[in-house]
Structure formats: C-alpha cells, structure tokens
N, C-alpha and C positions, 0 to 999 in steps of 0.2 A: 679212610678216613669214614667213621660209622655216625650215626646218630647221636650218640652215645657221647664219644670222642666231642663233637663242636657244639656239643651242649655244655663237656666240660671248658672249654677254648672259650667260651663266650658268656661262661655266666658271671663271674670274675667281673671282665667289661659290663652288661647288665651291668650287675651291680650298680659300680660304678661311676653310669653313666645319668642311673638311676638319684645317686644321691650325692651328684656331681656332673648337673647338665654340660656347662663347660669345658668339661672335660673331655666329649663326643668333639665336637668345632673344632675339623678342623681344617689347614690350607691347603688343599696340594696347589704344587708346582711346577712346570715343566719351563724349558727355555730350547732354542736355538741359537742355530748360527746360518747369516745368510751365507747364500756362499757361488762360485763359478757357474753357465750356464745353467741359469735357472733354481737352482735348488737351497732348500736349508736339511743340513743338519741338527739333529734331534738327539742327542741321549737317552735310552734307552735303558743301558742299560747290559742289554743282551741280542746276542741277534737272530736267535729264533727263542722267541717270547713265550713261555709260561705263563696265563695272571690264574691266580691267586685272591684266598682273604689276602684282602690292606691289615697290616698289625692291629688300628683300632675294633675290626670283627673279628680279630682272632683270626688270625696269618703270621705266619712270623717272618719276615718278611723278606725271603730268597723268592718270593713267584712277585711278579707284576701287577697292579692293581690295574683293575679297568680305569677308576679313576683319571688318577695318573697320566695312561696308554687316549685317554677323551684328548686330557689338557695335547698330552703329544701332538696328539693327531691335530685339534687346533693349532700349535708353532708350528708344524710340518707346511698349511696348508699353505694357512698364512703369510709367513717368510717363503713360503716360490710366488705366490700370488703377487707379492707387493714387492720381486721379483722381481717380478712377468713383469709388471707393471709399470715397474721404474725407468727398466728398459727400453717399455713402448714411448715412452713418453720423453727417452734421453735423459734423465736423471740417473745420476752414476751413486754408488755407495760405495763408498773408498770402504765400510766395515759397520753391520747392523747383525743386532743382535731380538732375538722374540721371546717374550715373554710371559709365560697367562698361570695362572693363579685359576686358583675356586674352591670356593667353602661348603663343606660338606657339615651335617650332623647328623653323627651315627648313630643317638638317638633311632633314628629313623627308617634309615635299614632294618637295623636289627631284632624295632620289631619293641622300643622303650618305652617310650609316648607315640601313640601311635596322634599326638599330632604334629611330631615334628615331622618337616621335608625330607622324603625322601629324593635324591639325589643333590646335584650341586645349583645351591639356593644364590647365590653370584658367581663372575666368572669375570677375569678382568684381563685385558690379553695389551700388551707392554712391547712396544718398538723402541731398540735405541739407536740412533741411525747415524752414523758419522758421512757426511755430506754437502758438501757449497751448495744444495738446489734449496730455494728461494726459500720463505712464508709461504707462499700460493703453491711453488710446489707441492709443497708435503704436503698444505691441507688437500692436493689436487688426490697425492698419490695414498693420506688415508682413506679417505670419500673411496677411491676407485678400487680397492685392496678389498674395504671389506661390505663392498660390492661385488666380487669377485670371485673372494674367497671361499670355498663351495662347506666345510666345515662350518664357518662362521656362520653363515646362514641358513646351514641348516639347521644349528642348533639357537636361533636366533627366531624359524618358522617355524615349529617343533614339526616337523610332515607327518603324515598319517601315518600308523604301522599298527599293524597287526601281527599277530603274537598264535602259532600254532605250535603245537607240540603231538606230533606222531610215531605212534608205535610203530 
C-alpha cells in the first residue's frame, strides 16, 4: 500500500461521509462466553491477529479492526472479572454471556469533519446471566465486576498517555 493507494481507497468514503454524515456512524460489537476456571472465551476470528483498516476507512475486512479488538479486550476482562467475583462470592453462574457495543463516527478518524470525535463516543457493556442468585447478589456482582475490571476502569478513567516516535 502506498499513499496514492490509500487515498484512492478512502476518497469515496470521505465523499460519502461528507454528503451522508450518518453513514459514518457505526456500532462495533464484541461478545464472549463465561467459561470454567475463571475464563471468558471471546471470538476474534483469528489465532494470530493482523490488524488493519476497518471497511469504513478503506479496509477490505480481512484484518482485525483495532476498535473491535478494544471491545473484545473489554469483554474478555469483564467476563473473567465477573467469573472470579462470582466464585469469590459463592454465586453459581449456570450460563453467562458478555456483550459490548461501541459507537464510532468515522468522519473524525478520516478527517472529514474536524468537529466529529475521533474514537468511541459511547460503549455499552451487558451481561446475560443464568443464575439462581438473588437480586442483591447480582447487584453486588455487578458493582464488584465494574470496580475490579482493569479494562473497564482504564476506559472509564483515562490514564496519562505518552506517544513517542523513535527513529
């Protein structure tokens, strides 16, 4: 891929997003299944992950999108954390699924509209649980999972960031 190739891939998308701003707003999704021994299985589609452009920015869909990977990391961490908290509290989970959705406006990423945000504008995390736990136990499970999930807390409270380019 060279500069001209990338421009030719993205030009029609940029034009479309200028004329149809709603076409640039996409919701990405990830899901996982709570497993045994404090695990959560997340479908990534690949064993070795090669990240690339999302189709909304000119990608061909053959590579993982980093936005999808972020949501998958959230699902995995939240699932593992919920599983560990449930075990610690003695709450039996018969079946559990974790779903994450995140809204993006690709006009920001592509520089089509400088007022459009770059990155997720909203993320929703949902647990679907089959358990005999009481409402009070589930509320405690929810609260502690949120409190101890590293990825959730990192997204909620952005850490100090540093970027360097080293020749």
